[in-house]
N, C-alpha and C positions, 0 to 999 in steps of 0.2 A: 504494500500500500504506500502511496505517496503521502508524506506528512510534512507539515511545516511550510516555511517559505522556500521557494526554489532558489538554487544556486544559479549563477549565470550560465553554467555549462549544462544544466538540466532543466531549463525553463520550459521547453516544448515537449509535450508528451502526447501519446495517442492511447485511446481506449478502444477495445475491439470486442464486439459481441454480435451475435446473429440478428437480434431484433432490437427495436427501440420504440418508445411511444410514437404513434398511437397504439401499437401493440401493448396490451396490458399484461404486466407480470412483475414479480418481485425484482428480478435482475434489471429489467428495463427501467422501472421507476427509480431504482437505486442509482443506475448510471446517469439518468437525467439529473438527479440531485448531486451526485458526486462530481460530474463534469462542471456543473454550475459553481459548486463550492471551490473547486480547484482554480477556476478562472478568477474568483474573488480573492484568492490567495496569491495571485500573480502569475499563475501558470498559463501558458498558451496551450489550449486543449483542442485536439482533433479527434472526433469520434468516428470510428469506422464501423459500418454496419451493413447488413443485408436489407434493412428496412427500405422499401421502395420510396415512400414519402414520409420521411421522418419528421417528427414535430420539432420545431426550432427550440433551441435553448440559447438564451442571451449570451453573446460573446463566445459561443462554442461553434467551431466549424464541424459540420456533420457531412461526411462523405459516404456514399453507398456504392456497393459493388455486388453484382449478381452472384458471385461465388462465395459470398457470405450469407446467402439466402437459403433457408432450410429446404425450400422446395427443390433445390438442386441436388439434395442428398436424400431423396425419398426412401430408398432401400436401406441406407445406413440408419436412418431414423427409425425404421421398423425393426431394427435388431440385427441387420446383416453383419455388423462388426463383432457380434458375439459368437459367430460360427467358428468351429475348430479349423485351424490351419489358415487363418486369415492372413492375407498379404496385400501389399500395395498393388493396385491395378495400374495399367498404363493410363487410364482415364484420370485417376487420382493424381498421378505424377504430372500429367499434362496440365491439369487444373491448378496444381500447386505452383507450377512454373509461371502460369499466366497471372495468378494472384500475386506471386512474388514480384513480378515486373511492376504491377500497379503499386504495391506497397513500397517498393524501392523508390519510385518516383515521388510518392506522397511524403515519405520520410526525408528524402534528400531535399526536396523543395522547402520543407519547413524546419529543417535541422532538428528533427525529433530524435531524442536520445533514449527515451523510455517508451516501451509499448506494453500496455497492461491488458492482457486478454481475460475474458470472463466466460467460463463454461465452454472453452474451446476443446475440452476433452470429450464432449458429446458429439454424436452424429457422424462426423467425418474427420479424418486427419488432415484434410487439405489446408485449412487455415494455419494449423500448427506447423505443418511442413513448410509452408510459405514463409512463416516467421522465422523458422530455424535457418532457412537460406539467407534471410535478411540479416540475421545476427552473424552468420559466417562471413558475410561480405562487408558489413558495416560496423560490427561490434555493438549493435543496438542492445540495450539491456531489456530482457524479457521477463515480465512478471505475470503470474496467473492466479486468479481466484476461482476456487471450486465452490459454487453456490449449491450444488447438488451432486449426488453420486448415484449412478444406476448400475444394474448388473452387467451390462455390456460395455462398460467404460474402460476396463484395463487395457485393451488393445489400443484404443485411440489415445488414452492418457500417456502411453509411453513416449509419444512425440512431444509432450510437454515436460517430461521428467528432468531434462538437463537445464531447464530455464533457471534464471538467476534468483527468483523468489516465488514461493508458493504460499498461498493464503486460503484459509477457510473462514466461514462466518459463524461457526459454532463448535463446541467440543464434540458434538455428535458427528459432524463432518470431518473433524480432525481424526477421529477414531476410524471412520469409514475410509478416508484416504490412506491412512497408515495400513489398515488390515486388508483392504480390497484392491487398492491401486499401488501399494508399496511406496507411497509418497508421504514424506513428513512435511506437513504444512503448518504455518503459524496461524493461530486463531486470532482474528481481528473482527470484532463485532461491527456490524453496519450501524451507521448513525441513524437517528430518527428525527425527522422534521417535526418537532413537537408542536410548532405553530398550527399545523393542520388539524390538531386534535383539541385545540383550545375552545372551539365552538362547533356545534353541529349545524349543518345546513337545514333549512326548512324541510319538513316532510314532503317527499316527492320531488325535491329539487335535483337537478342534474349536477354531477360533480364538475368543477370548472375545467379540469384536464384529466386525462388518463393517468398522469403521474400521481394523482391524489390517492390512488388505491394502495393501501399498505400491504406488505407481504404477509400472507397467512401460511404457516407451516402446518401440515397435517401428518401425524405419525402413520395414518392409514396409507399414505402414499409411499412409505418406505418399503423396499423389497425385503423378503424374508431373511436374507443373509445379514441384514443390518439390525435384526432384532436384538443382538447382543449390545448394541449401542445404548439401548434404554437402560440396561443394567450398568453399563460402563459410566454413563454420564448423568444418570437420573432421568433420562427421557430426552426426546428430540428437542433441540433448541428452536 
């Protein structure tokens, strides 16, 4: 996680995730808040996403690319990555090369020194592969936050394993990353925009933006292999 005021050499950073508001979700709303907070601390933030028409955030540059769009990885999203003997396909390697070319142009033009991925261990290895090539060529620092862990993740997660920093948002996920992915990640709780909860809108009123939806974690969504986490940490965070 990026903390404090930026040094001159690390002023420009990028955040990467599959989706962004108006798509509603815990990671998406967190990134909208996080990006805005970073700009107010003096960082130059570029957000990279597959969202076709992303909702603007003040002073945050938002760029979209189709190879960050989940629709491009339909079979992987349905669990293809969990099959035995999984290997990189020529299509994945070609897509990773294409995405890397775009990332390299974006990073070079903005002098981005840090790229922070979010849930890039899901669905497809293409974004992680592209970022690995970026680091090999430019020395870009790569960070990753695991907001969730699913049974099919170990194969895809291996492409993030060598990154410079790994973070999780709860003790529950720290245990899951360690036991299921073989990755030790630092727990960093997500901030809460408390001003949104100081007053309730009138009954029947429409929320002002999709970002106003708080994250709700449900233990019923956890796969069976994570049942031990409840004992380990006192329940899902």
